[in-house]
C-alpha positions in Angstrom: 0.0 0.0 0.0 2.9 2.4 0.7 4.6 2.1 -2.7 2.3 4.6 -4.4 3.1 7.1 -1.7 6.8 6.6 -2.1 6.3 7.3 -5.8 4.4 10.4 -5.0 7.3 11.8 -2.9 9.9 11.0 -5.4 9.2 14.3 -6.9 11.8 17.0 -5.9 10.6 19.4 -3.1 7.4 17.5 -2.2 8.8 16.0 1.1 10.0 19.4 2.2 6.8 21.4 1.8 4.7 18.5 3.2 6.8 18.2 6.4 6.7 22.0 6.8 3.0 22.1 6.3 2.6 19.3 8.8 4.2 21.4 11.5 1.8 24.2 10.8 -1.2 21.9 10.9 -0.1 20.3 14.1 0.1 23.8 15.6 -3.5 24.5 14.5 -4.8 21.3 16.1 -3.1 22.1 19.4 -4.4 25.6 19.7 -8.1 24.9 20.7 -7.5 22.7 23.7 -4.4 24.7 24.8 -6.5 28.0 24.8 -9.3 26.5 26.8 -7.0 24.9 29.4 -5.0 28.1 29.8 -8.0 30.4 30.3 -9.8 27.9 32.5 -6.8 27.4 34.7 -5.7 31.1 35.0 -9.2 32.7 35.0 -11.2 29.8 36.4 -14.0 30.0 33.8 -14.8 27.5 31.1 -17.5 29.8 29.9 -14.9 32.6 29.2 -12.6 30.1 27.6 -15.4 28.8 25.3 -16.6 32.3 24.2 -13.0 33.4 23.5 -12.4 30.3 21.4 -15.7 30.9 19.5 -14.6 34.5 18.8 -11.5 33.1 17.2 -13.4 30.7 15.1 -15.7 33.4 13.7 -12.8 35.8 12.8 -10.8 32.9 11.4 -13.7 31.9 9.1 -13.9 35.5 7.9 -10.2 36.1 7.5 -9.1 32.8 6.0 -10.7 33.5 2.5 -9.3 37.0 2.6 -5.8 35.6 3.1 -6.5 32.9 0.5 -7.3 35.6 -2.1 -4.1 37.5 -1.2 -2.2 34.2 -1.7 -3.7 33.7 -5.1 -2.8 37.2 -6.1 0.7 37.7 -4.6 2.0 34.1 -4.1 2.2 31.8 -1.1 5.6 32.9 0.2 4.9 36.7 0.0 1.7 36.4 2.0 2.6 33.5 4.4 5.8 35.1 5.8 4.3 38.5 7.0 1.1 36.7 8.1 2.9 34.2 10.2 5.1 36.9 11.8 2.0 39.1 12.5 0.2 36.2 14.2 2.9 36.0 16.8 2.0 39.5 18.1 -1.6 39.0 19.2 -0.7 35.5 20.5 2.0 37.0 22.7 -0.5 39.7 23.7 -3.0 37.2 24.8 -0.5 35.3 26.9 0.6 38.5 28.5 -3.0 39.6 29.2 -3.9 36.2 30.8 -0.7 36.3 32.9 -1.1 39.9 34.2 -4.9 39.6 34.9 -5.9 42.1 32.2 -9.7 42.6 31.7 -11.6 39.8 29.9 -12.3 42.0 26.8 -8.5 42.1 26.1 -8.6 38.3 25.6 -11.3 38.6 23.0 -9.5 41.4 21.1 -6.2 39.5 21.1 -7.6 36.2 20.0 -9.8 37.8 17.3 -6.9 39.7 15.9 -4.7 36.6 15.6 -7.1 34.0 14.5 -6.8 34.4 10.7 -3.7 32.3 10.2 -2.6 31.1 6.8 -4.3 27.8 5.7 -1.2 25.7 5.2 -3.3 22.6 4.5 -5.0 24.3 1.6 -1.8 25.7 0.3 -0.2 22.3 0.3 -3.1 20.9 -1.6 -2.8 23.8 -4.1 0.9 22.8 -4.6 -0.1 19.3 -5.3 -2.8 20.4 -7.7 -0.2 22.5 -9.6 2.5 19.8 -9.7 0.1 17.1 -10.7 -2.3 19.1 -12.9 -2.0 16.6 -15.7 -2.1 13.5 -13.5 -5.6 13.0 -12.0 -4.8 9.7 -10.4 -1.7 11.1 -8.6 -3.7 14.1 -7.5 -6.2 11.7 -5.9 -3.4 10.0 -4.1 -1.9 13.3 -2.9 -5.3 14.6 -1.6 -5.8 11.3 0.2 -2.4 11.6 1.9 -3.2 15.2 2.9 -6.5 14.2 4.4 -4.7 11.4 6.4 -2.2 14.0 7.6 -5.1 16.2 8.8 -6.5 13.3 10.8 -3.1 12.5 12.2 -2.8 16.0 13.4 -6.2 16.0 15.0 -5.3 12.8 16.8 -1.9 14.0 18.1 -2.4 17.8 18.5 -5.0 17.9 21.3 -3.2 15.2 23.2 0.1 17.1 22.9 -1.4 20.4 23.9 -3.1 18.8 27.0 0.1 17.2 28.1 2.1 20.4 27.8 -0.5 22.4 29.6 -0.9 20.0 32.5 2.6 18.8 33.0 4.7 22.0 32.4 2.5 25.1 32.6 -0.9 26.3 31.4 0.9 28.6 28.9 3.1 25.8 27.5 0.6 24.5 25.0 -0.1 27.9 23.3 3.6 28.8 23.3 4.5 25.5 21.6 1.7 25.8 19.1 2.8 29.3 18.3 6.4 28.3 17.8 5.5 25.3 15.6 3.1 27.4 13.6 5.8 30.1 13.0 8.5 27.6 12.1 6.3 25.5 9.9 4.9 28.6 8.1 8.3 30.1 7.4 9.8 26.7 6.3 6.8 26.2 4.0 7.2 29.6 2.5 10.9 28.9 1.9 10.1 26.0 -0.5 9.8 28.2 -3.6 10.4 25.7 -6.4 7.1 23.9 -5.7 5.1 27.1 -5.3 2.2 27.5 -7.7 2.2 30.6 -10.0 0.1 33.6 -9.0 -2.9 35.0 -10.7 -0.7 37.2 -12.8 0.9 34.2 -14.5 -0.9 32.3 -17.2 -1.7 28.6 -16.5 -2.8 25.9 -18.8 -6.5 26.3 -19.7 -6.9 29.5 -17.7 -5.5 32.8 -19.1 -4.1 35.3 -16.7 -6.3 37.9 -15.3 -5.5 41.0 -13.2 -8.8 41.1 -11.5 -11.4 38.4 -11.1 -14.6 37.9 -9.1 -15.1 35.7 -6.1 -14.8 31.9 -6.6 -18.2 31.7 -5.0 -19.6 32.7 -8.4 -18.9 29.1 -9.4 -22.2 27.3 -8.4 -20.3 24.1 -7.6 -18.2 25.8 -4.9 -21.4 27.1 -3.2 -22.7 23.6 -3.1 -19.5 22.2 -1.7 -19.2 25.0 0.9 -22.7 24.4 2.3 -22.1 20.7 2.2 -18.8 21.2 4.1 -20.7 23.3 6.6 -23.0 20.4 7.4 -19.9 18.1 7.6 -18.4 20.5 10.1 -21.5 20.2 12.2 -20.8 16.4 12.2 -17.3 16.9 13.6 -18.3 19.5 16.2 -21.4 17.5 17.5 -19.6 14.2 17.4 -16.8 15.5 19.6 -18.9 17.2 22.2 -21.5 14.4 22.4 -18.8 11.7 22.8 -17.3 13.7 25.7 -20.7 14.2 27.3 -21.6 10.5 26.8 -18.4 9.2 28.4 -18.8 11.7 31.3 -22.3 10.5 31.9 -21.0 7.0 32.3 -18.3 8.1 34.7 -15.5 7.6 32.3 -14.7 11.1 31.0 -10.9 10.4 30.6 -11.8 7.8 28.0 -13.4 10.4 25.8 -10.0 11.4 24.3 -9.4 7.8 23.2 -12.9 7.5 21.7 -12.3 10.7 19.6 -8.9 9.4 18.6 -10.7 6.3 17.2 -12.8 8.5 14.9 -9.7 10.2 13.6 -7.9 6.8 13.3 -10.7 5.4 11.2 -10.6 8.4 8.9 -6.8 8.3 8.7 -6.7 4.6 7.7 -9.6 5.1 5.2 -7.9 8.0 3.7 -4.6 6.1 3.1 -6.4 3.1 1.6 -8.7 5.3 -0.5 -5.7 6.9 -2.0 -4.5 3.7 -3.5 -7.8 3.0 -5.2 -8.3 4.2 -8.8 -11.2 6.7 -8.9 -14.1 5.6 -11.1 -16.7 7.9 -12.7 -17.1 11.7 -12.4 -15.9 13.3 -9.2 -19.4 14.8 -8.5 -21.1 11.4 -8.6 -18.3 10.0 -6.4 -18.8 12.8 -3.9 -22.5 12.1 -3.6 -21.8 8.4 -3.0 -19.3 9.4 -0.3 -22.0 11.5 1.4 -24.4 8.6 1.3 -21.8 6.2 2.8 -21.0 8.8 5.5 -24.7 9.3 6.4 -25.2 5.5 6.7 -22.1 4.9 8.8 -23.1 7.7 11.3 -26.1 5.7 12.2 -23.8 3.3 14.0 -22.8 5.6 16.9 -26.4 6.8 17.1 -27.5 3.2 17.6 -24.8 2.5 20.1 -25.5 5.6 22.1 -29.2 5.3 22.2 -29.0 1.5 22.8 -26.7 1.8 25.8 -24.2 -0.5 24.1 -21.3 0.7 26.3 -18.0 2.3 25.6 -16.3 -0.6 23.8 -19.0 -1.0 21.2 -19.3 2.8 20.9 -15.6 2.9 20.1 -16.0 0.4 17.4 -19.0 2.4 16.0 -17.0 5.6 16.1 -14.0 4.0 14.3 -16.4 2.7 11.6 -18.1 6.1 11.3 -14.7 7.8 10.9 -14.0 5.7 7.8 -16.7 7.5 5.9 -15.3 11.0 6.4 -11.9 10.9 4.7 -13.0 9.5 1.3 -15.8 12.1 1.2 -13.5 15.0 2.1 -10.8 13.8 -0.4 -13.3 13.6 -3.2 -14.7 17.0 -2.3 -11.3 18.6 -2.4 -10.5 16.9 -5.7 -13.8 18.3 -7.1 -13.0 21.8 -5.8 -9.6 21.6 -7.6 -11.4 20.6 -10.8 -14.1 23.3 -10.6 -11.8 26.3 -9.9 -9.0 27.7 -12.0 -5.5 27.7 -10.4 -5.6 31.4 -9.9 -8.5 31.1 -7.4 -7.6 27.8 -5.8 -6.2 29.0 -2.4 -9.2 31.3 -1.9 -11.6 28.6 -2.9 -10.1 26.1 -0.5 -10.1 28.7 2.3 -13.8 29.3 1.7 -14.5 25.6 2.0 -12.5 25.2 5.2 -14.3 28.3 6.6 -17.5 26.4 6.0 -16.2 23.5 8.0 -15.1 25.8 10.8 -18.5 27.5 11.1 -20.1 24.1 11.0 -17.9 22.8 13.8 -18.8 25.8 16.0 -22.6 25.4 15.3 -22.5 21.6 15.8 -20.7 22.0 19.2 -23.1 24.6 20.4 -26.1 22.5 19.4 -24.7 19.3 20.9 -24.0 21.1 24.1 -27.6 22.2 24.4 -28.8 18.7 23.7 -26.4 17.2 26.2 -27.8 19.3 29.0 -31.4 18.7 28.3 -31.6 15.1 27.0 -30.2 11.7 27.6 -26.4 11.0 27.1 -26.8 9.3 23.8 -29.4 11.7 22.3 -26.7 14.0 21.0 -25.7 11.4 18.3 -28.9 12.4 16.5 -27.1 15.7 15.5 -24.2 14.2 13.4 -26.6 11.7 11.9 -29.0 14.4 10.8 -26.2 16.7 9.7 -24.8 13.9 7.5 -28.3 13.3 6.0 -28.6 17.1 5.4 -25.2 17.1 3.6 -26.4 14.2 1.4 -29.6 16.1 0.5 -27.6 19.2 -0.3 -25.2 17.2 -2.5 -28.2 15.5 -4.3 -29.9 18.8 -4.8 -26.8 20.5 -6.2 -25.3 17.6 -8.1 -25.8 19.1 -11.5 -23.4 21.9 -10.5 -20.7 19.4 -9.4 -19.4 19.1 -13.0 -15.6 19.4 -13.6 -14.3 21.9 -16.2 -13.4 19.0 -18.5 -17.1 18.4 -19.0 -18.1 22.0 -19.3 -15.0 24.2 -19.6 -16.6 27.3 -21.0 -19.3 27.4 -18.3 -16.9 27.0 -15.4 -14.3 29.5 -16.7 -16.9 32.2 -17.4 -18.5 31.6 -13.9 -15.1 32.0 -12.3 -14.5 35.5 -13.8 
């Protein structure tokens, strides 16, 4: 199974930008739990920690597409370096405000100001899309590997952040995350030979343009973004419901392991999926993936409502996780096919922003259900969100057509 991935990284420069991007993504996966632990420990309020974190999610969802547009226009390196250096300033300010007992509003200001970090995962995918623009099977393999890396980070990052905050100091998690993010971002920007051309350079099939409209003019991207928003609700609701369920059974420390099983299932599925040859149009494959994801998410619902216990719930969560990676991989592949290279970073940032907003909404909804219903009732939310994602995909499937099938329509829509 690993031989296709060895072939993928035989290309010059690919290992360097992948490892650098991995550092940045590990940083992002550490930040959430590190922030919550820091504020809860130093200020004694989980409510404050949660609202500060939510503020960052909102500003990040707004700022990420803006940074993506700048990247498309000026290049990854020219935008990533100043953005990474800038983000260290509000992060340092937040740590200082927490440490010195500054008013609560200063925490919101600092975290909102520094939340819009560069989307290294999206930029890595944009590099693969450029390097493998004439090799669709290899792009499928690369996107599968990137999704597996995302899942690996979301398994390791929160655990690392928690360990640092609880064994060294409450500030250690954010300090480490900030350092990893800065180093990873600067190293990523330094890999110039694999950097895609900017909007000012002509690319195959898409002539250069000085000014162009939002990629949201492409109907397919709107469908994908709303679908990813529903998928984000799955992630947010699944995480919080699992923690609440384990807590209700008196085994809250097990919740981290249960969530790791979801990520592990997705990671394994992503790696295996990458080795399979895609069949049929990407839009049809995406809808099939949504259907499989919706079906698999009925398993934790059945285990939670049926009182099956933590062992069977863990098996159900692992199985449910196997449905997310293939769907996300196909969605990202489809996005790369729908958009011209000159708008790819912005388009990916918009899609990721949809996921972030969905995670926030799913967590809030699951928290309300956890307080007012039985411990397993919250699993209705990811199951319903998956069904909603499927319905959106089915309703918009006529827009999920790659440029190869309708080049003139997609190019004109992107302008």
